[in-house]
C-alpha positions in Angstrom: 11.2 8.5 -17.8 12.2 12.4 -18.6 13.2 14.6 -16.2 14.3 14.1 -13.1 11.5 14.4 -10.6 11.3 16.4 -7.8 11.1 15.3 -4.7 8.3 15.1 -2.1 8.7 16.0 1.7 6.5 14.8 3.9 6.4 14.6 7.8 7.8 12.6 9.7 4.8 11.3 12.2 6.2 9.5 15.5 3.7 6.7 17.3 5.7 6.4 20.5 5.1 10.6 21.2 3.3 10.8 24.6 1.9 13.9 23.6 -0.6 13.0 21.8 -2.2 16.9 20.5 0.8 17.1 18.9 0.9 14.7 16.9 -3.0 14.4 16.5 -1.7 18.0 15.4 1.3 17.3 13.0 -0.9 13.6 11.2 -4.2 16.7 10.5 -1.5 19.3 9.0 0.1 16.5 7.0 -3.3 15.3 5.8 -4.4 18.3 5.0 -1.4 19.2 2.5 -0.2 16.1 1.3 -2.7 13.0 2.1 0.5 11.2 3.0 2.9 10.6 5.7 5.6 8.2 7.2 4.8 6.5 10.8 8.0 5.8 12.4 7.7 3.2 16.3 5.3 1.6 14.7 6.0 -1.5 16.1 7.3 -3.9 13.7 10.9 -4.1 13.0 13.0 -4.0 10.8 14.1 -8.0 11.0 9.9 -8.9 10.7 10.2 -6.8 7.6 12.5 -8.8 5.9 11.3 -12.0 6.6 7.8 -10.7 5.9 9.5 -9.3 2.2 12.0 -12.6 2.3 8.4 -14.9 2.1 6.6 -12.7 -0.8 10.0 -12.7 -3.2 9.7 -16.7 -2.4 5.7 -16.8 -3.8 6.8 -14.1 -6.8 9.9 -16.6 -7.7 7.4 -19.1 -8.2 6.5 -20.6 -11.7 3.5 -19.4 -13.4 1.6 -22.0 -12.9 2.2 -22.9 -9.7 0.7 -19.0 -9.4 -2.6 -19.7 -11.3 -3.8 -22.6 -9.3 -4.4 -19.1 -5.9 -5.9 -16.9 -8.5 -7.9 -13.9 -7.1 -10.7 -15.3 -6.3 -13.8 -12.8 -3.5 -10.8 -10.4 -3.4 -8.3 -13.1 -2.4 -5.7 -14.4 -4.0 -3.0 -13.6 -6.9 -2.8 -11.3 -10.0 -1.0 -11.7 -12.7 1.2 -8.9 -14.8 -1.1 -6.8 -16.5 -4.2 -8.0 -15.6 -5.2 -4.8 -12.8 -5.4 -1.2 -14.2 -5.2 1.2 -11.6 -6.5 4.1 -14.4 -9.0 2.9 -15.8 -8.0 5.4 -18.8 -5.5 4.7 -19.4 -4.3 2.6 -22.6 -1.8 0.5 -21.9 -2.6 -2.8 -21.6 -1.7 -2.2 -17.8 0.0 -2.2 -15.1 3.4 -4.3 -14.8 2.9 -5.6 -11.7 1.5 -8.6 -9.9 -0.2 -9.0 -6.7 -1.4 -11.2 -4.2 -4.4 -10.2 -1.5 -4.9 -11.7 1.7 -8.3 -10.7 3.5 -9.6 -10.7 7.6 -7.6 -13.7 8.8 -11.2 -14.0 11.5 -12.7 -15.3 8.4 -14.4 -18.1 10.4 -16.9 -19.7 8.3 -15.6 -18.6 4.5 -12.3 -18.9 4.9 -12.0 -17.2 1.8 -8.1 -16.6 2.6 -5.2 -18.1 -0.4 -2.6 -20.3 0.8 0.1 -21.3 -0.8 0.8 -25.2 0.2 2.6 -25.8 3.0 5.0 -28.6 0.6 6.1 -25.3 -1.8 6.3 -22.3 0.6 6.2 -23.5 4.2 6.6 -20.5 6.5 4.6 -18.0 4.1 1.0 -18.6 5.9 2.3 -17.4 9.1 4.4 -15.0 8.4 1.6 -13.3 6.4 -0.8 -13.7 9.2 1.7 -12.5 12.1 2.1 -9.8 9.9 -1.4 -9.1 9.3 -2.0 -8.8 12.9 1.0 -6.8 13.4 -0.2 -3.9 10.5 -3.7 -4.6 12.7 -2.2 -3.6 16.1 -0.2 -0.4 14.5 -3.1 1.0 12.8 -5.5 0.7 16.3 -3.7 3.9 17.6 -3.0 5.5 14.0 -6.9 5.8 13.6 -7.2 7.3 17.4 -5.0 10.4 16.4 -7.0 10.9 13.0 -9.9 11.1 15.1 -8.2 13.4 17.7 -7.3 15.0 14.2 -10.7 15.5 13.3 -11.3 17.2 16.6 -13.1 14.2 18.0 -12.9 12.0 20.9 -9.9 9.4 20.5 -12.1 6.5 20.7 -14.5 7.9 17.8 -14.1 5.0 15.8 -13.5 2.4 18.4 -17.2 2.8 20.0 -19.3 3.7 16.3 -18.1 0.1 15.0 -15.1 0.4 13.3 -12.7 -1.0 14.5 -15.3 -4.6 15.3 -13.9 -6.7 13.0 -12.7 -4.0 10.4 -12.6 -5.1 6.9 -8.9 -4.7 6.1 -7.0 -6.6 3.0 -3.3 -6.6 3.2 -1.4 -6.6 -0.7 1.6 -7.9 -1.1 3.6 -6.2 -4.4 6.2 -7.3 -6.8 7.4 -5.4 -9.6 9.3 -7.0 -12.2 12.5 -4.9 -13.6 12.6 -3.9 -17.0 15.5 -6.9 -17.6 13.2 -9.5 -16.5 11.0 -9.1 -19.6 11.2 -9.9 -23.1 11.7 -7.4 -25.7 7.6 -8.1 -27.0 6.3 -7.2 -23.2 7.5 -4.2 -24.0 6.3 -2.8 -27.5 2.7 -4.3 -26.5 2.9 -0.2 -24.7 1.7 2.6 -26.8 2.6 5.2 -23.9 4.9 5.5 -20.6 4.4 1.8 -19.1 3.9 2.1 -14.8 4.8 0.1 -12.5 0.9 1.1 -11.2 -0.9 4.0 -13.1 -2.1 7.1 -11.6 -5.4 6.7 -8.8 -6.4 7.1 -5.3 -7.2 4.5 -3.1 -10.6 4.6 -1.7 -10.9 3.3 1.4 -9.7 5.1 4.5 -5.9 4.8 5.0 -3.2 2.4 3.8 0.1 1.3 5.6 2.0 0.9 2.8 5.9 -1.1 3.7 8.8 -1.3 0.6 11.7 -3.0 0.5 13.4 0.7 0.0 13.7 0.9 -4.3 12.3 4.2 -5.6 9.8 4.6 -7.5 6.0 6.1 -5.4 5.1 8.8 -7.1 2.8 11.8 -5.7 0.8 14.4 -7.3 -0.9 16.9 -5.3 -3.4 18.3 -7.4 -5.0 15.8 -9.4 -7.0 18.2 -10.6 -4.6 20.0 -12.3 -4.6 19.5 -16.8 -0.6 18.2 -16.5 0.2 16.6 -13.7 2.8 17.4 -11.3 4.9 14.4 -9.8 7.3 14.0 -6.9 9.1 11.1 -5.8 8.2 10.2 -2.0 12.0 9.0 -1.0 12.1 5.8 1.0 13.1 6.0 5.4 14.0 3.3 6.7 12.2 2.0 9.2 9.4 4.0 8.3 5.8 2.7 7.2 4.0 5.4 4.3 0.3 6.0 5.7 -1.7 7.7 2.8 -5.9 9.1 3.2 -8.4 7.5 1.0 -11.1 7.8 -0.9 -13.9 7.6 1.6 -11.9 9.7 4.7 -11.5 12.6 2.2 -15.4 11.8 2.0 -16.2 11.5 5.4 -14.3 15.2 5.8 -15.7 16.8 3.4 -12.5 17.1 1.2 -10.3 18.2 4.4 -8.1 15.4 4.9 -6.6 14.8 1.0 -6.8 11.1 -0.9 -3.9 12.3 -3.1 -3.3 10.5 -6.5 -0.1 8.6 -6.6 1.5 6.1 -8.4 4.2 3.5 -9.1 7.0 4.1 -12.3 9.3 1.9 -13.0 12.9 2.6 -12.2 15.2 -0.6 -14.1 15.6 -2.5 -9.9 13.0 -5.1 -9.0 10.9 -3.7 -6.3 8.7 -5.9 -4.0 5.9 -4.0 -1.1 2.7 -4.9 0.7 -0.5 -2.5 1.2 -2.0 -3.3 3.7 -6.2 -1.1 3.0 -7.2 -0.6 6.2 
């Protein structure tokens, strides 16, 4: 991968702090300077995160035929290796990742979400539904703090209806190690191999959990001709939060939707992104 990247020093936001004004001020600075920050004391304990990643790994370990039965429809379900390319300008075949999308759980009319069978993975659906709900619970107070960070009333987003059945999506991600791929897979690329090519998220905010394996990088100046990439280190017990394009637009570019990517490190990697 060339020279070793620098490490970005992102702020850590404590959601349990009683000083909401100070916390909102820290979030404001983080969103202006980086567009990324960590949150701790978010309500998800280590044991539950391990359980979620264990169930995620069980799904991605299924044979391809079983996974393809849940192939993505209506933005929900499975996408295979190389099926997506986060950077449309890339000449690579696709991103070296597979994923599974889960949409809003209160869809009682259309039932668009797809689930692995109980026979194959009996604990999968209840685990992912519980994880989705826990992230919703963590995201709501965070949006309140973001409102304060924008010098708005802390119930601003709630009052305008942004939390009335929000269209939040959970995306489980698996980045295989190179050793799991045949040489033919790798030589199909004519440029740098990436787990997720350079992109920014298009929604409001994203809450990301990782299994601790490195690979996430940010580029703080997406308009530079020569992009400089910095590693985002894993902090035990913290979620990574980043601002999306919608919030950048809403704030007239005061808050930054930062370019990011995932590079392969030779290790298998799992993450879960919640697009709120």
